[in-house]
N, C-alpha and C positions, 0 to 999 in steps of 0.2 A: 411435096408437102410445102405449103405456102403460109407464112406468118401474116396475120391480118394487121393492117396498119391502122392508124388513128381514123382515117377515113372509112375504111372498111368496117370497123367496129361501130362507128357512128351510123353507118348505113344499115347494118344488120341487127341493130339494138333490139328491135321488136321481135326478132327471132330468138335472141340469146336471152334476154331478160323478161321476166314476168312481172306485170304490174308497173308501177311507177318508180321502181328502185334505182333505175338508171340515173346516173348523174355525170353530166359532161365534164365537170370539174375533176373527175377521177380518171379521165382519159389521158393516156400518154402516147408516145409516138408509135409504139407497137404493143401496148399492153393497157390494162385497166386496173386501177387500185381498188382494193376491197376494204370495206369498213366492217367493224364488228357490231352486231345488233345489241341493243339493250335488253333484249328478252332471251329466254332459252339459256341462261347462264348457270353453270355449275362452278363454284370457286371455293378456294380456301383463303382467298384474300378478303378485301373490304369493298362493298359496292355502296357508293353514296351517290344518290340520285342517278346520273349517267356517267359517273366517274368510277372506274375499277382501279383499285390501288393493290398492287401486288409487292409485298416485301420479299426479301431474299428467301428463295425456296418455295414461295407459294406459287399456285398454278390455277388456271381456270380453263374450262371448256366453253368456247364461244361458237357462234354461227354468224354468218355474213349477213349484212342488211340486204344484199343483193339475192335475189331468187333466180335460179337458171332453169331453163329448158333448153339443153344444148341441142342445137340442130344436128341431124344425123351426119352431116358432112363437116363438123367441127369438133376439135378436141381441145382441152385446155391444159397448160402447163402452170403450175403454182409455185411461187417463190416468196420468201420473207422479204420486206423492205429492209434495205441496209441500215438505215438509221435505228430501226428496232433492234437489229443484232448488235449494233454498237453500243446500245443502252444496256445490253445484258438480257434482252428478251429471247427465249428459246422458243420457236414456233414448231409445232408438230402438225403439218397439214398432210393430206394425201398429195402426192406430187403430180398426179394426173386426174383430170376430169373427162370421163369418156363421153362419147357421142351418145345421146339418149338420157343423160343424166337429167332428173327432174320431169321425166315422162312417167306416165301411169297407164295401165291397161283398165279401160272402162269395163266394170264386171257385167253390165247389162249388154252392151253392144260388142264387147271384146276388142274395140278399136283402141289404138295407142294414142294418148292425148298428152299435150304439154300441160302439166300441173303447176310446175315450178317448185323448186326446193332450195334451201340455202346450203352452203358449204359449211361443214363443221370442222373445227380445228382446236388444238390445245396450245396454250401459251404458259410458259414457266419462267419466273425470274431467276436466272442464274447469275446475276450480278450482285454487288454489295449494296446498291441503292434502291429505294422504292421505285417502281415504275408506275406510272399512272396512264391509263387508256381512257380517252373519250370514247363513249359509245354512242351509237345511234346515227341518224342522218348526217350529222356534222362530226362524225367521229373520226378517230385517228386511222389513218391508212396503214394497216398492218401487213397485208398480203398484196401481191400483184399476180395478175393472171394474164397469160398470153393465149391468144387463140389461133390454132393451127387448122388449116383447111386439109381434110383428109377425104378418102373415098368412102362414101356412104356404105354401110354394111348391107348385105342383101337381106338379112333378117333383122328386123327392128326389135330389139329387146331393151325395155326401159331399165335404167340403172337407178337403184334407190340410194338414198343418203345412209351412211353407216354411222351408228352411234359411236361416240368415243368414251372410252373408260378413263374417268379422271385419276383412277389409281395407277395409270400406266407410267407416270413419272414422279412417283411418291419418293424416289431416291433423293431427290433435291431437298424435299422438305425433311426427311430423315437426317440428311447431312447438315441442315440448318439446325435441327434439334440437337444433334451431337456437338455442333460449334458451341450453342448456348450452354450446354452442360460443361463443356470443356472450360468456357469462360468462368463459370461458377466454381469450378475446382480451382482455377487459377487465383480467382479472388479469395477463396478460402486459404490458399497456400500463402498468399501475400499477407493476410491477416495473421496467419500463424506465425510467419517469419517476423512480423512486427511485434507480436506478442514475445516471441523469444528474445528479440533485442532488448525489450523493456526488462525482461527478467535479468538478462546479462548486465544491462546498466545497473539495475538495482543490486545485483549481487556484488558487482565491482564496488558500488558506492558503499555497501555494508562492510566490505572487507577494508576499504580505505578508512572508513569511519571507525571501524574496530581498532585498526592499527594506530591511528591518530589518538583514539580514546585511551588505549592502553599506554601509549607513550606519555599522554598528558598525565594520566593517573600515576604512572611511575614517577614523573618529575614532581608532580605535587607532593606525592608521599615522601619522596626524598627531601624535598625542601622542608616539609613539615616536620620531619624527624631530625632535622640538622644533619643528615647525611651528606648534603652538598657541601656544606661548610667544612665538615670533617675531611672530605675528599680533597677540597681545595687546599686545605692546611697541610693534608699529608702529601699532596703533590708538590706544594711549595718547599716542604722540608725533605724531600727525597733526596737520598744519595744514590744515585744510579749505580755506582760502582759496588755498593752493598747490597742493593735490592733491584737487580735489573728487571725482574718479573713485574715490577710496579709500572714501569714505562710500557712494557708489553700490553699490560691490562688496560691502560689509558688509551693507547693506540688501538686496540681491539675494540673498545667501546665506541671510539669515533667511527671506525670502519663499519661497524654494525649498524650504527645510526644512519650513516650515509648510504649503506646498502638499502635500508628499509625505505629511505626517501626515494632513491633511484627506482626501487621496485613499484612503489606507488605511482611515480611519474610514468613509468613503462606501461603500466596497466591502463592508465588514463589515455595514453597515446593510442594503444591498441584498440581500445574502446571507440575512440573517435574514427579510427580507420575502418573498424567493422561497420560502423553506422554509414559512413560515406560509401563504402562498397556496396552495402544493402540498397541504398538509394540508387546507385548506378545501375544495379540489376534490375530494379523495378522500373526505371525509366526505359531500359532497353526492352 
């Protein structure tokens, strides 16, 4: 089994290719690069003029610009171009092209004749970025084919092109749909968390405002009724050895006031920590 070189493919191009689809610019040292045709396309992506755009999970069934009538002593091996694979393009071609591919049987004469047929293959974007393929004569080199010299079969049976089911790789598009739904749920969760934060902030604000308001009301009422003056005079005239409970009352009042102020400060500090923690979780 011999692998055809650059010169061998050039020499036998009229045997391998049908029509004027051969392009010397696609020749390699021991292979030939294949381009995707702008016709015969089935796709879930976007086709603009001769540019095919595939977002994540989208796929297309394509056929080659080149039309083959494989000689009976040649077979082909297909492979994806490395650059396409690196970009995230998953290509599903048949791995082999048999001798007699693209030949047909003449119904009237019964003779086997080279009619020519394109190779069909499926491409799917399994990467994160949109992949764009130029179609047509100046299209992107998606596949490569090597030609192998083999022994010609005793019986010549034409090999027909096989149709490709575009649903074969629907898994990737289903995965893309699930990711979109998960992103929507995540967005809703983040919005709910932000709403809860606002409710907590408002609640703490109301508690603090109510506490301060009650304290102010009590002080204003005490001032208006003269209670404060009475308390001050009473404290000035206290004889602690006769009324020890009076000092305890004053001290308790001061402690209660300081405790209320400390509680309000603590709630405000906890609120700020809660907000900063929520922001860090969203950023992660």
